[in-house]
PAZAPA-4460 file (N, C-alpha, C; in steps of 0.05 Angstrom, whole numbers, plus 32768, in hexadecimal, padded with zeros to 4 digits):
% residues 267
    n_x    n_y    n_z   ca_x   ca_y   ca_z    c_x    c_y    c_z   seq   type   mol
   84F8   84FA   8BBE   84E2   84FB   8BB6   84D7   84F4   8B9C     1      M     A
   84C0   84D5   8BA0   84B7   84CF   8B86   84B3   84E8   8B70     2      E     A
   84B2   84ED   8B59   849E   84FA   8B51   8487   84EB   8B3C     3      Q     A
   8474   84F8   8B45   8459   84E3   8B39   845C   84F0   8B12     4      P     A
   8458   84DA   8B07   8452   84E4   8AE8   843B   84FB   8ADF     5      L     A
   843B   8505   8ACD   8431   8524   8AD0   842E   8520   8AAB     6      V     A
   8418   851C   8A9F   840C   8517   8A8B   83FD   8538   8A7F     7      S     A
   8413   8546   8A6A   840B   8560   8A60   8402   855D   8A41     8      I     A
   83E9   8563   8A3F   83D6   8564   8A28   83D2   8582   8A1A     9      V     A
   83E0   857C   8A07   83DC   8598   89F2   83D0   858F   89D2    10      I     A
   83C0   859A   89D0   83AE   8593   89B4   83BB   85AD   899D    11      P     A
   83BF   85A2   898C   83CE   85AD   8973   83C2   85AB   895E    12      V     A
   83B5   85C9   8955   83A6   85CE   8938   83B4   85E7   8926    13      Y     A
   83C8   85E7   8910   83D3   85F5   8909   83E1   860F   891F    14      N     A
   83F4   8605   892F   8402   8615   8942   841E   8616   893B    15      A     A
   8422   8613   8925   8437   8616   891F   844D   862D   8929    16      A     A
   8447   863F   892B   8455   865E   892D   845A   8659   8949    17      P     A
   844B   8653   895C   8449   8653   897C   845B   863F   8986    18      D     A
   845A   861F   8972   8456   8605   897F   8477   85FF   8993    19      L     A
   8487   8610   8980   84A6   8602   898E   84A4   8612   89A9    20      A     A
   8490   8629   89A8   8499   8639   89C9   848F   8623   89DC    21      R     A
   8472   861D   89CA   845D   860C   89E2   8472   85F6   89EC    22      C     A
   8475   85E6   89D7   847F   85D0   89E6   849D   85CF   89F2    23      I     A
   84B4   85E2   89EE   84C4   85E5   89FC   84BF   85F3   8A0B    24      E     A
   84A8   8600   8A1A   84A4   8608   8A38   84A3   85F1   8A47    25      S     A
   849E   85DC   8A3F   848D   85CC   8A44   84A0   85B0   8A4D    26      V     A
   84B2   85B3   8A32   84C8   859F   8A3F   84E2   85AB   8A4C    27      R     A
   84DD   85C5   8A56   84F6   85D0   8A66   84E4   85D5   8A7B    28      K     A
   84CF   85C7   8A88   84C7   85C3   8AA1   84D8   85C3   8AB6    29      Q     A
   84D8   85CA   8ACC   84EC   85BA   8AE3   84EF   85A6   8AF2    30      T     A
   84D1   859B   8AE4   84C3   8584   8AF2   84C7   8570   8AD8    31      Y     A
   84D3   8561   8AE0   84DD   854A   8AC2   84CC   8533   8AC4    32      H     A
   84BE   8521   8AD7   84B0   8512   8AC8   8494   851D   8AC1    33      N     A
   848F   851B   8AA5   8481   851F   8A93   8488   850F   8A7E    34      I     A
   8463   850E   8A78   845E   8505   8A59   844E   8514   8A4B    35      E     A
   8455   8520   8A34   8447   8535   8A21   843C   852A   8A11    36      V     A
   8421   852D   8A0B   8418   8527   89F6   840C   8540   89E6    37      F     A
   8414   8542   89C8   8410   8553   89AC   8400   8543   89A4    38      L     A
   83E4   854E   89A2   83D0   8546   899C   83D0   8557   897D    39      V     A
   83DC   854F   8965   83DA   855B   894F   83BC   8557   8945    40      N     A
   83AC   856A   893E   838A   8560   8933   8386   856D   891E    41      D     A
   8397   8564   8907   8392   8562   88ED   83A0   857C   88E4    42      G     A
   83B6   858A   88ED   83C0   859F   88E7   83C8   85A4   88D1    43      S     A
   83CD   85B8   88B7   83CE   85AE   88A0   83EA   85C8   8892    44      T     A
   83F3   85C9   88AA   8409   85DF   88B3   841C   85D2   88B2    45      D     A
   8439   85DD   88BD   844C   85D1   88CB   8452   85B9   88E7    46      A     A
   8430   85C2   88F1   843C   85C0   8912   8439   859B   890F    47      S     A
   8433   8585   88F6   843C   8571   88FD   8451   856C   8901    48      S     A
   8463   8574   88F0   847F   856B   88E4   8493   8573   8907    49      P     A
   8486   858C   8913   848F   8593   8926   8488   8586   893E    50      I     A
   8471   857C   893C   8468   8566   895D   847D   8551   895E    51      C     A
   8487   853E   8945   848E   852A   893B   84B4   8535   8943    52      H     A
   84BA   8546   8939   84D7   8547   8944   84D7   8548   895B    53      M     A
   84C5   855B   8970   84C3   8558   8989   84C7   8533   8999    54      Y     A
   84B9   8530   8988   84B1   8514   898C   84D2   8507   898B    55      E     A
   84DD   8508   8978   84F5   84F8   8972   850C   8502   8986    56      R     A
   850D   8518   898F   8521   8527   89A2   851A   851B   89BC    57      I     A
   8502   8514   89C3   84F4   8517   89E3   84ED   8503   89F4    58      D     A
   84F6   84E9   89F8   84DE   84CF   89F6   84C7   84D8   8A10    59      P     A
   84C3   84ED   8A13   84B4   84F2   8A27   849B   8500   8A19    60      R     A
   849B   8502   8A06   848E   8519   89E8   8476   84F8   89DF    61      V     A
   8464   8500   89D9   8451   84EB   89C3   8440   84FD   89B3    62      H     A
   8448   84F6   899D   842F   8500   8988   8421   84EF   8980    63      V     A
   8402   84FC   8985   83E6   84EF   8976   83DE   8502   8966    64      I     A
   83DB   84EC   8953   83CC   84FB   892E   83BE   84F0   892A    65      D     A
   83A6   850D   892B   8387   8500   892A   8381   850E   8909    66      R     A
   8365   8503   8905   8358   851E   88F7   834F   8530   88FD    67      E     A
   8345   854E   88FB   8340   8557   88FF   832A   8561   8909    68      N     A
   8325   855F   8927   8308   8553   8931   8306   8569   8950    69      S     A
   8317   858A   894C   8310   859E   8963   831E   8590   897A    70      G     A
   8325   85A9   8992   8331   85AC   89A1   832B   8597   89BB    71      V     A
   830E   858B   89B8   8309   857D   89D3   830E   8564   89C8    72      S     A
   8310   8560   89AB   830E   853A   89AE   832B   853A   89AD    73      A     A
   833C   8554   899D   835A   854A   89B5   8361   854E   89CB    74      A     A
   835C   855B   89D7   8360   8555   89F5   8361   853A   89FD    75      R     A
   833B   852F   89F3   8339   8515   89FC   833D   8507   89F3    76      N     A
   834B   8505   89D5   8362   84F6   89D4   8385   84ED   89E6    77      A     A
   8386   850C   89F2   8397   8512   89FE   839A   84FE   8A21    78      G     A
   837E   8507   8A2A   8371   84F5   8A44   8375   84DA   8A44    79      I     A
   836E   84CF   8A28   8369   84B5   8A29   8383   84AB   8A21    80      S     A
   839D   84AC   8A1E   83B5   84AC   8A15   83C0   84AC   8A35    81      A     A
   83BD   84C1   8A45   83CB   84C9   8A5F   83D7   84B0   8A6C    82      A     A
   83E3   84B2   8A80   83EA   849C   8A95   83F2   84A0   8AAA    83      Q     A
   83F7   84BF   8AAC   83FE   84CD   8AC6   83EC   84D5   8ADC    84      G     A
   83F6   84DB   8AF8   83E9   84D9   8B0B   83D7   84F4   8B05    85      K     A
   83E5   8509   8AFE   83D6   851D   8AFA   83D9   8529   8AD8    86      Y     A
   83C8   8533   8AD3   83BC   8545   8AB8   83BE   855B   8AAE    87      L     A
   83CD   8565   8A9D   83D1   858F   8AA0   83CC   858E   8A81    88      Q     A
   83C5   85A2   8A78   83B6   85AD   8A5F   83CA   85C5   8A5F    89      F     A
   83D4   85C1   8A3D   83DA   85DC   8A36   83D1   85E4   8A22    90      V     A
   83D1   85F5   8A14   83C6   85FD   89ED   83DF   8607   89EA    91      D     A
   83E6   85FF   89D1   83F5   8611   89C0   8403   8621   89BC    92      S     A
   83F1   8631   89B8   83F9   8652   89B9   8404   865D   89D1    93      D     A
   8405   864B   89E6   8406   865A   8A02   8421   8653   8A0C    94      D     A
   8429   8653   8A28   8444   8647   8A33   8443   8647   8A53    95      Y     A
   8459   862D   8A52   8452   862B   8A6F   846C   863D   8A7C    96      L     A
   846C   8647   8A94   8487   8651   8AAE   8490   863C   8AB0    97      A     A
   84AF   8641   8AAF   84BB   862A   8AB8   84AF   8618   8ACA    98      P     A
   84A7   861E   8AE6   849D   8612   8AFB   8482   8608   8AFB    99      N     A
   847A   8608   8AEA   845A   85FF   8AE6   8457   85EE   8AF3   100      A     A
   845D   85D8   8AED   8455   85C2   8AF3   845B   85AE   8B0F   101      T     A
   8470   85BA   8B14   847F   85BA   8B2D   8471   85CD   8B3F   102      A     A
   845F   85E7   8B42   8458   85EC   8B4D   8438   85DB   8B55   103      S     A
   8430   85D9   8B3D   8419   85CB   8B3E   8418   85B1   8B4A   104      L     A
   8430   85A3   8B4E   8433   8584   8B5A   8435   8588   8B76   105      I     A
   844B   859E   8B80   844F   859F   8B9D   8431   85B1   8BA3   106      E     A
   842B   85B6   8B9C   8406   85BF   8BAE   83F8   85AA   8BAA   107      C     A
   83FB   85A0   8B9A   83E2   8581   8B94   83EF   8570   8BAE   108      S     A
   8401   8566   8BA8   840E   854D   8BBE   8411   855E   8BDA   109      E     A
   841B   856F   8BDB   841C   8579   8BF6   83F5   857B   8C0C   110      H     A
   83E6   857F   8BF6   83C9   8586   8BFF   83C1   8574   8BFE   111      A     A
   83C8   855C   8BF6   83AE   8544   8BE2   839C   8553   8BD4   112      G     A
   83A0   855F   8BC1   8390   8575   8BAD   8385   855E   8B98   113      A     A
   836C   8560   8B90   8359   8552   8B75   8361   856E   8B68   114      D     A
   835D   8585   8B67   835F   859D   8B59   8377   85B3   8B64   115      L     A
   8383   85BB   8B4D   839E   85D3   8B62   8398   85ED   8B41   116      V     A
   8393   85FC   8B47   8385   8617   8B39   8395   8625   8B3E   117      I     A
   83A9   8634   8B23   83C0   8647   8B2A   83BF   865E   8B11   118      A     A
   83C9   8675   8B22   83C7   8690   8B17   83CF   8685   8AF9   119      H     A
   83CA   86A7   8AF2   83DF   86A7   8ACA   83E6   86BF   8ACD   120      Y     A
   83F4   86B8   8AB4   83FF   86D4   8AA8   83EB   86D7   8A88   121      Y     A
   83E1   86F1   8A83   83CE   86F3   8A6B   83E3   8700   8A55   122      R     A
   83E8   86F5   8A49   8404   8709   8A28   83F5   8717   8A18   123      V     A
   83EC   872C   8A12   83DE   873C   8A05   83F9   8753   89F5   124      D     A
   8405   8750   89DA   841F   874F   89D7   8430   8757   89E6   125      G     A
   8435   876C   89F0   8447   8775   89F9   8444   8772   8A22   126      E     A
   8431   8775   8A1B   8420   8771   8A36   841A   875D   8A41   127      D     A
   8426   8758   8A61   8422   873D   8A6F   8416   8747   8A87   128      V     A
   83FE   8735   8A8A   83EC   8741   8AA5   83F3   8723   8AB4   129      T     A
   83EA   872C   8AC8   83DD   8712   8AE5   83C7   8715   8AE3   130      K     A
   83C9   86FC   8AEB   83AC   86FD   8AEB   839C   86DA   8AFD   131      H     A
   8385   86E1   8B0B   8385   86CE   8B26   836B   86D9   8B39   132      G     A
   835D   86C9   8B3A   834D   86CA   8B52   8354   86C5   8B75   133      F     A
   835C   86A6   8B75   835E   8699   8B92   8369   86A5   8BA6   134      L     A
   836E   86AF   8BB8   838F   86B1   8BD1   838E   8698   8BDE   135      R     A
   837A   8693   8BE5   8373   867B   8C03   838A   8666   8BF2   136      R     A
   8399   8662   8C0D   83B2   864B   8C08   83AC   862B   8C19   137      R     A
   8399   862C   8C2E   838C   8613   8C31   8382   8603   8C1C   138      D     A
   8378   85F1   8C26   836A   85D6   8C16   834C   85DD   8C16   139      V     A
   833D   85DF   8C01   831F   85DA   8BFA   830F   85C7   8BF4   140      M     A
   8300   85C5   8C04   82E9   85AE   8BFE   82D3   85BD   8BE7   141      D     A
   82C7   85A9   8BD8   82B0   85B1   8BC4   82A1   85CF   8BC9   142      Q     A
   8292   85D2   8BE4   8280   85DA   8BE1   8296   85FB   8BE7   143      R     A
   82AF   85FC   8BF9   82B9   8612   8BF0   82CA   8617   8BDB   144      E     A
   82CE   8608   8BCE   82D8   8610   8BB2   82BA   861A   8BA5   145      F     A
   82AE   860D   8BA4   8292   8617   8B9D   8286   862E   8B9A   146      A     A
   828B   863E   8BB7   828B   865A   8BC0   8296   866F   8BB7   147      R     A
   82B6   8662   8BB3   82CC   8676   8BA3   82C1   867C   8B88   148      E     A
   82B9   8664   8B74   82B2   8669   8B59   82A0   8674   8B5C   149      L     A
   8288   867A   8B60   826F   8689   8B64   827A   86AB   8B5D   150      M     A
   8291   86AF   8B6C   829C   86CD   8B6E   829D   86D4   8B4C   151      C     A
   82AC   86C2   8B43   82B7   86CC   8B27   82AA   86B2   8B0F   152      E     A
   828B   86AC   8B0A   8281   8695   8B06   828C   868D   8ADC   153      P     A
   8296   86A4   8AD8   82A4   86A7   8ABA   82B9   86B0   8AB0   154      A     A
   82C2   86AC   8AC4   82E5   86B4   8ABF   82F7   86A1   8AB5   155      S     A
   8307   86A3   8AA6   831A   8699   8A97   8330   8682   8AB2   156      F     A
   832E   8688   8AC3   833A   8684   8ADB   8330   866F   8AE2   157      Y     A
   8319   866E   8AEA   8309   864D   8AFA   8307   863F   8ADC   158      Y     A
   82FD   8648   8AB9   82F7   8641   8AB2   830E   862B   8A96   159      G     A
   8325   8637   8A95   832E   862D   8A81   8341   8618   8A91   160      V     A
   834C   8601   8A81   835A   85E3   8A87   8373   85EC   8A94   161      L     A
   837C   8606   8A83   839E   8602   8A86   83AB   860A   8A99   162      W     A
   83A0   8616   8AAC   83AC   8622   8ACE   83A2   8610   8AE1   163      N     A
   83A1   85F6   8ADA   8397   85E5   8AF3   83A5   85C4   8AEE   164      K     A
   83A6   85BA   8B08   83B8   85A2   8AFE   8398   858B   8B0C   165      L     A
   8398   8572   8AF4   8380   8563   8AFE   838A   8545   8B08   166      Y     A
   837E   8536   8B18   8389   850F   8B21   8374   850E   8B04   167      R     A
   838A   84FA   8AFF   8380   84F5   8AD5   836D   84DB   8AE1   168      T     A
   836E   84CE   8B02   8362   84B3   8B09   833F   84C2   8B06   169      A     A
   833D   84D3   8B18   8325   84E9   8B15   8312   84EE   8AF7   170      L     A
   8328   84F7   8AEB   831E   84FC   8ACE   8312   84D9   8AC6   171      I     A
   8326   84CF   8AC7   831D   84B6   8AB9   830B   849D   8AC4   172      K     A
   8307   849E   8ADB   82F7   848D   8AE4   82DA   8495   8ADF   173      D     A
   82DC   84B2   8AE3   82C7   84B9   8AE9   82B4   84C2   8AC5   174      N     A
   82C6   84B4   8AB1   82BA   84BE   8A9A   82BC   84DC   8A92   175      G     A
   82CF   84EF   8A9C   82C8   8509   8A94   82E4   850B   8A7C   176      I     A
   82CE   851F   8A68   82D9   851A   8A4C   82D2   8542   8A43   177      L     A
   82E3   854E   8A31   82DA   8565   8A2A   82BD   8561   8A19   178      C     A
   82B3   8572   8A13   8295   856A   8A08   829A   8578   89ED   179      R     A
   8298   855A   89D7   82A4   8563   89B6   828F   8579   89A9   180      E     A
   8278   8573   89AE   8263   8589   89A9   825E   85A6   89A8   181      E     A
   8270   85B3   89C3   8271   85C3   89C6   8289   85DF   89B7   182      L     A
   8288   85F2   89A9   829B   85F3   89A3   82AD   8612   89B7   183      D     A
   829B   860B   89D3   829D   862A   89D7   82A0   8622   89F7   184      W     A
   82AE   8628   8A07   82B4   8627   8A22   82B8   8603   8A32   185      S     A
   82B6   85F8   8A1E   82BC   85D6   8A28   82C4   85D9   8A3E   186      E     A
   82DB   85E2   8A35   82F4   85DE   8A53   82E0   85E7   8A6F   187      D     A
   82D3   85F8   8A6D   82C3   8601   8A8E   82AD   85F0   8A90   188      F     A
   82A2   85E3   8A7E   828F   85D0   8A88   829D   85AC   8A92   189      L     A
   82BC   85AB   8A87   82CC   8596   8A8B   82C9   8594   8AA6   190      F     A
   82D1   85B4   8AA8   82E0   85C1   8AD2   82C9   85B8   8AE1   191      N     A
   82AC   85C1   8ADB   8296   85BC   8AE2   8288   8596   8AE9   192      L     A
   8295   8596   8AD5   828B   857A   8ADE   82AA   8564   8AF0   193      E     A
   82C1   856D   8AEF   82D2   856B   8B01   82CF   8569   8B19   194      Y     A
   82C7   8584   8B23   82BF   858A   8B3B   82AC   857F   8B49   195      I     A
   829D   8570   8B3C   8285   855A   8B44   8294   8542   8B58   196      R     A
   82AD   8542   8B48   82B6   8524   8B54   82D3   852C   8B6E   197      Y     A
   82D7   8543   8B60   82F8   8549   8B74   82ED   8555   8B91   198      A     A
   82F6   8548   8BA4   82F7   8556   8BC0   830B   8569   8BC8   199      H     A
   832C   8570   8BBB   8333   857C   8BD2   8341   8591   8BBC   200      R     A
   833C   85AF   8BC4   8348   85BC   8BAB   8356   85D3   8BB3   201      F     A
   836A   85DF   8BA8   8383   85F4   8BB5   8386   8604   8BA1   202      C     A
   839A   861F   8BA6   8399   862A   8B8F   83B4   8637   8B9C   203      A     A
   83C9   8644   8B86   83DE   8651   8B8A   83E4   8662   8B76   204      I     A
   83F4   8679   8B85   83E4   8694   8B72   8401   86A3   8B5E   205      D     A
   8410   8684   8B66   842A   868A   8B4F   8418   8680   8B2B   206      T     A
   8427   8696   8B1E   8417   8691   8B01   842D   8679   8AEE   207      P     A
   841B   866F   8AE9   8432   8655   8AE5   842F   8655   8AC4   208      I     A
   8414   865C   8AB6   840C   865E   8A99   840C   867D   8A8F   209      Y     A
   8417   8680   8A72   841A   8690   8A62   8400   868C   8A56   210      Y     A
   83E5   86A5   8A4B   83D9   869D   8A40   83DD   86B8   8A31   211      Y     A
   83D5   86AE   8A0D   83E5   86B6   89F8   83C8   86C5   89EA   212      V     A
   83C3   86DA   89EB   83A1   86E5   89E6   83A9   86E2   89C4   213      R     A
   8393   86D2   89BB   8395   86CA   899E   8384   86D7   898B   214      N     A
   8384   86EE   897B   8369   86F9   896D   8361   86E8   8957   215      E     A
   8370   86C9   8951   836B   86B6   8941   8354   869F   8950   216      K     A
   8354   869F   896F   8352   8691   8979   8330   868D   8975   217      S     A
   8326   866C   897D   830F   8666   8970   82F3   8678   8981   218      I     A
   82FD   867C   8997   82F0   8695   89A8   82ED   86AA   89A2   219      T     A
   82FE   86B8   8990   82FE   86D4   8981   82F3   86D5   896F   220      Q     A
   82F1   86C3   8965   82F0   86C0   8940   82CE   86A5   893C   221      T     A
   82D1   869A   8948   82B6   8687   8945   829A   868E   895A   222      Q     A
   829B   8693   8972   8284   868F   8976   8274   86A8   8972   223      I     A
   8252   869D   896E   8245   86A7   896C   822F   86AF   8981   224      D     A
   821A   86BA   8984   820C   86CC   8997   81F6   86AD   899E   225      L     A
   81F5   869D   898F   81DF   8683   898C   81EE   866F   899A   226      M     A
   820E   866F   898F   821B   865D   899C   8223   8668   89BA   227      G     A
   8229   867A   89C5   8230   8682   89DF   8210   8680   89F3   228      V     A
   8201   867C   89E1   81E3   8676   89F9   81D8   8661   89F8   229      V     A
   81E1   864F   89E4   81E3   8634   89E3   81E8   8623   89F8   230      K     A
   820D   8628   89F9   8223   8620   8A04   8216   8629   8A27   231      T     A
   8212   8646   8A30   8212   864F   8A40   81F8   8645   8A48   232      K     A
   81DE   8634   8A42   81C9   8629   8A48   81CF   860B   8A4D   233      S     A
   81E7   85FE   8A3E   81F1   85EA   8A4B   81FF   85EB   8A66   234      T     A
   8204   85F8   8A60   821F   8600   8A7F   8217   8603   8A93   235      L     A
   81FE   8617   8A97   81F2   861B   8AA5   81D9   8600   8AB4   236      F     A
   81D9   85EC   8AA4   81CA   85D7   8AB3   81E3   85CA   8ABF   237      T     A
   81F4   85C4   8AB9   820F   85BA   8AC7   820D   85CE   8AE1   238      Y     A
   8217   85E3   8AD9   821C   85F2   8AFD   8205   85F1   8B09   239      Y     A
   81E8   85EE   8B05   81D4   85EB   8B11   81D3   85D1   8B1E   240      K     A
   81E3   85BE   8B19   81E0   8597   8B1E   81F2   85A3   8B32   241      H     A
   820E   85A5   8B32   8225   85A9   8B3B   8215   85B4   8B57   242      L     A
   820B   85D1   8B4F   820B   85E1   8B71   81ED   85D3   8B7C   243      Y     A
   81E3   85BC   8B75   81CF   85B8   8B80   81D0   859F   8B89   244      E     A
   81E9   8598   8B7F   81ED   857A   8B8F   81F8   8580   8BA5   245      S     A
   8205   8598   8BB3   821F   85A4   8BC0   8200   85B2   8BD8   246      L     A
   81F1   85BF   8BCE   81D9   85CF   8BDF   81DD   85E1   8BDD   247      G     A
   81EC   85F0   8BD1   81EF   860E   8BD1   81D9   861A   8BB3   248      L     A
   81CC   860A   8BA4   81C3   8622   8B96   81BA   862F   8B90   249      Y     A
   819C   8628   8BA0   818E   8645   8BB5   819C   8664   8BBC   250      E     A
   81B8   865B   8BCA   81C4   866B   8BD2   81D2   867F   8BB3   251      K     A
   81DF   866E   8BA6   81EB   8678   8B8D   81D5   8675   8B76   252      F     A
   81C7   8675   8B76   81B6   8676   8B5E   81B2   8694   8B50   253      K     A
   81B6   86AB   8B61   81BA   86BD   8B53   81D7   86C9   8B41   254      P     A
   81ED   86C0   8B53   8201   86BD   8B40   8205   86B3   8B2B   255      Q     A
   81F6   8694   8B27   81FB   867C   8B1A   81EB   8687   8B01   256      I     A
   81CE   8691   8AFF   81C5   869F   8AE7   81CF   86BA   8ADE   257      C     A
   81DD   86C3   8AE5   81F3   86D7   8AE5   8207   86C9   8ACE   258      K     A
   8201   86C2   8ACA   8224   86AD   8AC1   820F   86AA   8AAD   259      Y     A
   81F9   86AB   8AA1   81EB   86A4   8A89   81F0   86C0   8A79   260      L     A
   81F8   86D8   8A81   81F3   86ED   8A7C   8217   8701   8A74   261      V     A
   822A   86F0   8A84   8249   86FE   8A86   8251   86ED   8A74   262      A     A
   8267   86FC   8A69   8279   86F3   8A61   829C   86E1   8A6A   263      S     A
   82A9   86D9   8A60   82BB   86CB   8A6D   82CD   86DE   8A68   264      A     A
   82E3   86EA   8A84   82EE   86FA   8A86   830D   86F5   8A93   265      E     A
   8323   86FE   8A7E   8342   86F9   8A88   8349   8701   8A9E   266      H     A
   8340   8700   8AAB   8348   86FE   8AC6   8358   86EE   8ADD   267      K     A
***
């Protein structure tokens, strides 16, 4: 069976200590038909030479050098360059399980899914724990997936990009991009936009991703209370519009309002 091309986007900013581990985990996927975009977002450490070294030794790897503009702009550059049927995201301080892409593709191709969501591992020092919510193995429509989302509306599991597989055409045809003016939860907003256009959803409970808790990340160091309130207000508007369009807003209004005071949980 022909393997569809998967575009994997990795934003890179001063990630030298962990970058090789991340890239190697992508290059060693059991699924081989991939193109990898290392978007070097104005790094001032050794990240750029590392990226270009991998570009020289692996024809599937491509480097996009840019002036520093933030993770959303870097992801958008990768999205623009992507040629694959599917799109996958990886953060440069994290890494993939060897069968990550294969597991996501198998589920999507079998179910005809527009979005596949998977469990993941959280790495906190020596502690590695499994996280995720959805147990259903059937294909869900928009309304069914939206109901599941309301069980944990502030979770990493639903909010992040890196434990999911997307259809590139749905993203490009509908102009879905990461909001560059947001410093926090821009990935959740991306997902809320994507759900509006996706019709078939499925989940796997195989952990495919190692999320490494980083005390120096922007969510740990640069988010103030006013920024959180402003961002959540923006997200609430998108939440409201999505659930109104599905005829579910009145039913789930309490949960959506509760989201304004909830904190993203690593579950």
